[in-house]
N, C-alpha and C positions, 0 to 999 in steps of 0.2 A: 129563322125568327127575325122579326123586324124590330121588336122592342124588347127591353129587359123584362117588362111586365108579362109579356107573352111567354117568355122563357120560365119565369117563376110559376105561372099557372100550370105549365106542362110538368114541371118538376114535382109539384104538389100532387098531381094526379098519377104519377108514375110510381110503380112498385118494383123493387129489385135493382139490379146493376144498371148504371147509366154510363154510356160512353159519349163524350162530346167531341165533335170535330169542328174546329173553327176555320173558316175560309174567309179570305178577304175578297171583296168584290170591287172592281174598278168601275166607278160611275161611267155611264155611257158618254157623258159630256166631257170626261177627262181621259184623253187617250194615254196609252202607255208611254212612259218616258223613254227616250232613245237610249240605247245601251251606252255605257260610258266609253269614251274614246280609248283606244289601246294605248298602253304605256309606250312612250318613245323608246327606241332602241338606244342602248348606252353608246356613248361616243368614245371611240378609241383614240387616244392622243399619245404621241411620243413627246416626252419632256425634253426640252432643249436647254435646260439649266438645272442646277442642283438646288434643292430646297430642304432647309432644316427648320422644322416648326419652332424649336426652342429659341431660334434667333429672329423670329418674326414678331415684332412688337404689336402688329395689328391683329394678330390671331387672338381670339378671346381666351384660349387656353392652349398651351403646347400639346397637351394630351389629345386634343381634338384634331391635330394636324397629321398629315400623311407625309412622312419623309420619303424623298425620292432623289435619284441621281439622273444626270443627263443620259438619255438613251432609254430610260425606263418607260414602258408602255402602261398607260393608266386607262381605266374604264370609268368614265365620268357618267354618273347616274343622275346628277341634278345640277343645272346651271342657272337656277332661278335667282340666286343671290348675285348682286353686282360685284361683291368683293371676293367671296370665297365659294368655290364649287365643291361638290361632294364627289369623291372618287375612291376607287380601290385599285390595287394592282391588277392588271389584266390577267385573266385565267384563274382568279380566286373568287368565285361567285359567293362563297360562304363568308368571306371576310367582310366585316362591317365597313361601310363607307366612312371616310374621314375628309377633312377639309384641305383643299389646296388653293393657292391664290388664283383668282380668275385671270383671264387674258388681259382684261382692262386694268386691273390693279397692278399686275406685275409689269405690264408695258409702261404704265405711267411711272411706276417706282424705279424701274431700271433706266428708262430713257431720260427722266428728268431729275431724279433724286438719288444721289450717291448713297449706297447702303450704309456707309459709315456715319451718315448724318441722320439716319432714321432713329429716333429715340422714342421710348414709350411716352405717351401723353395721357390725357384724360380719357373718359369712357368712349367718347366719339372720336377715336383716333383716325378712322378712315376719313371722316369729314375734315379733320385737321390736316391730314396729308394732302387731300385734294385742294384745300385752300392754299397751302404752301406751294403747290405745283404751279400756280399762276404767277408766282414771283420768282421762279427758278429758271435759269437758262438751261437748255438741254445739255446734259453731260453724256455725250455719245462716246464712241470709240475714239481714243486719243491716238490716231494713226500718225505715224511718222512719214509714211509714203502712201499716197493715194494709189500708186501702182500695186502695192503689196496689200494694203488694208483698205478695201473700199467700204463705204458706209452703206451697207446693205440694210434691208429691213430688219427690225429687231425680232428675231425668231425666238419664240417662247414655247409654243406647243405646235405640233404638226399632226393633222389628221392622218391616221395610218390604217392599213388593212393587212391581213395576213396573206402573203403570197404563197401559194402551194409549192411544194417541192418541184423544182424545174431547173434545167441547165442555166448557168450564168452565162449570158450572151456577151456581156461587156464588163470587164474588170478595169476599174480606174484606180491607178496609184497616184496619190497626190501628196503634197508636202513641199518643203523648201526645195529649191533647185540647186542643192549643193552636189558636190562630186560623188558623195557616197549615199545618195538617196534613191529616189524613185526611178530615174533613168537607168541607173545601174541594175536595179532589180528587174525592171522590165526586160532588158536585154538578156539577163541571166535566165529568166523564166522561158523566154522564147528559144534560147539555145538549149536548155536542158529538157524542155518538154515541147518539141515541135509538133507533136500530134495532139496537144491540148491547147496551146496558146499561140496566137498569131498577132502581129502588130498591124495597125492600119497603115495605108500608104500615105505618105506625106506629099505635099504639093510645094513646088518651088518655081520661081520665075527665072532661075538660072538654067539655061538649056544645057550647058556643059556639065554641070553637076548632075542633072537628070540623066544625061547619057552615061556618065561614069557610074551611076548608082545601080545599073543593071536592072532597071524596072522597079526598084523600090521607091523611086520618086516620080511623081507625075508633073509634067510641065504645064504651067499656066502663064500667059503673058502678064507682065508686071502690072499694067494698067487694069487688066481684067481682075487680077488678084486684089489690087487695092480697092476696086469697086466692091468685090465680094466681102472684103474685110469691113468696109464701111457699112455694108448691109447686114452685118452680124452673122455672116455665113461661116465664119472661122471660129474654131474653139480657141486656138492660140496661134500666134505667129511671131517671128522675130526677123531681124535684118541680118543678112550675111555680111561677113567681112569685119574689119576692125572698127569702122566708124558706125557703130550701131545707133548713135544718137542723131545721125543725119537723116534727111528725108530721101536721099538717094540710095542706090544699091539694090541688090536683089533680095528677095524675101523667101522664107520657107515657113510652112505652117501646116496645121491640121484642120481640114474643113469638116463641117457637120455631115456633108454629103458623103465624104470619104468614110467617115465613121459608120454611117447608115449602110453604105455598100459593103463594108467589111463585116459588119454584124450580120447582114443578110447572107453573105457568102459563108461566113463561119458557121451560122446556124444550120445550113444545109450539109455541112461537112463535120459537124460536131466539135467545132473549135470555139474557144473563148477568145474574143478580141481583148487584148490588154494594151492600155496606153497610159502614159503618165502626163500630168499637166499640173499647173499651178492651182492652188485651191480656188482662186477667184474665177477660174474657167469651169469649175465643176457644175455651176448652175446651168450652163448651156447643154450639159450632157444628162441632166436629171429629167429625162423625158420618159413618158409611159411606153413609147415604142422601143426604147433602149433598155430600160430597167437596169441601170448599172449597179454593180456592187462597188462601193467607194471605200477605199482603205487609205487612211492617213499614215504615212511613214515618218515617224518622228526622228529627229536627228539625235544621235547618242552623244555622250560626253567626248571630250577632246581625245582621250586615249583610245576610245573605241573607234572614233573616226579615222585615226591613223592606222589602226589595225585593219579596219575594213578596206581602206584604200590599198594597203599592202596586199591583202587577200585578192582584191580585184586585179591588181597588177600581175600577181602570180597566175591568175586564170586567163589573162589576156583580154580582160574586159576594158581596161584603160591602158593607155600607153605607158611605157616604163618611165618616160619623162614627166608623167603627171605628178605634181607635188601636192601635198595635203594643204598647204597654206600656212600662214603664221599662226601662232597661238591665239592672237587676238581675233583673227578671221574665223578660226574654229569655234571660239567662244561666242562670237557674234552669230554663227550659224545655229548654235544651240538656243540662244535667246530668240532668234527669229522663228525657230521651229515652235517654241512655246507660245509665242504670240499668234502665229498662224493657226495652231491647233485650237486655241481658245476662241479665236474669232470665227473660224469656219467650221467648228465641230458640228453644228446642225446639219451640215451637208454630207457628212460621211458616216458610214455604218459602224466603223470601229477604228481605233488607232493602234498601231504596232510600232514598237521601238526598233529601229533599224540598227541593231548593235552587232550584227554578224550576218554574213550572206546566207549561210546554211540555216541558221535559226529563224531569220526573217522569212526566208523562202518557205520553211515548214509552216510558219504561222499563216502566211498568205494562202498556201494550199489547204490548210485546215479550214480557213474562213470560207473558201470557195466550196469545199466539200460539205461543210455544214449547211450552207445556204442551199445547195442542190439537194441535199438529203432531207432536211428538216423544214425548208421554207424560211421565210424571213419577213420582217415587218417592212413595208414600203409605203410611200405616200398613197393615200386612199384612191387618188385618181388613176393609179397604175393598175388597179384591180377592178374588173367589171363586176358590178353588183349582181348578186344572185337573183334570178327571177322567181 
C-alpha cells in the first residue's frame, strides 16, 4: 500500500480475519547506513598508586569512585572524560564500572599540588584546581641523594597484559644494599638450589681478581669498560678498593650483554638467572626480551637485622668478622628501605620483608612458582598481540 486511503478502501472490502505485515523500504536514493563501529577493547592498566574515593574532593560523590591499591589491575571501559575514567577490577565483567582519576588529573595533582593542600571548593572544582596549578611550583620527590632517588617520570598507570604461565628466565632481587638484604639472599639461593638458580657473570678491569675468581669474572680493559658504562651498556658498576670516590682504580660491574647471555644459556638448561641490583638499575632490565620477575626485599627492624646477620654468619655466607653496624646505621637502613620502596614500587612485582633467611627464601620461591604456574601481569609490550 502506498497511501493510507488505499489501505482503508481495502479494509472496507475485506471480510473475515486480516493479518497485516509492515515492512520498511529504504528509498533507492538513500543507501543503507554503515554498521556502527565496534566497541573499543577495554584498556588494562596496573595502578601505581593507592586511591581512596572518600578522600578525593574532586570526585562528584565518593560512592561513584572505585577504591584500589598499588598493583591492582583495572579494566578501563571509558576514557572520554578529561578528569575521571570509568573502570572496574580486571576479571569482573559483571561488576559496574566506577570512576577513577584520569592520567591527566592525577599527574597534575601529584606533580604540582600536594595532597594535603587539596580542599573542597565550589562546583567546578576541577577548573579551580587547574587554575591553581599555573601558580604552583612542582613538588616532586624530595630526594636527599640523586644517586639513591632519581627523579624519574611520574608513574601512575601502566598498560599491562596477562603473560601465560611460563618459566621465569630472570629473577631480579632489588632493595637497599645493606648487609642483610638482596646480595645475601641471591648467594643463598644459588647455593641451596644450584639446579634452579644461577648468577650472571660479572665483569672487572682487574686482571688479578679475574684470575683468582676461577672463571666467575670476565676481564675487560678499564678504558673499554668506561666506554661501555658511558654508553649505558652496564646495569650497575662500582670501583674496587678503598678510594671509591676517586676516578682511578679498577672497576667491577654487570653488563646487559652478560645478563642476556646468561638468560639465553639458562633458558636452554632450565635455569633461572638471579641477580641483585639497586632499584634505580631495574629500569635497564625491564625489557621484553628478559621479562624479569622483580622482587623488592625490604629491610626489617633493627633486632631482625642483627638476627639475620648472625644466621648468615652461622651459614658461612658472610665472614665471622662482619659486624651489623651501630644502632643508628641499622635504623637508617630501615628508613632508606621505606623511601626506596615508595619511590620505586612501580618497577617491582611485589615486596617481601627480609626478616629471616628461611622465611624470605620461601616467599621468593613461592613468588617464582606462582608466576610460572599461573602467569602474571606484565607491561603490555612484553606480550605479542593475538592475531
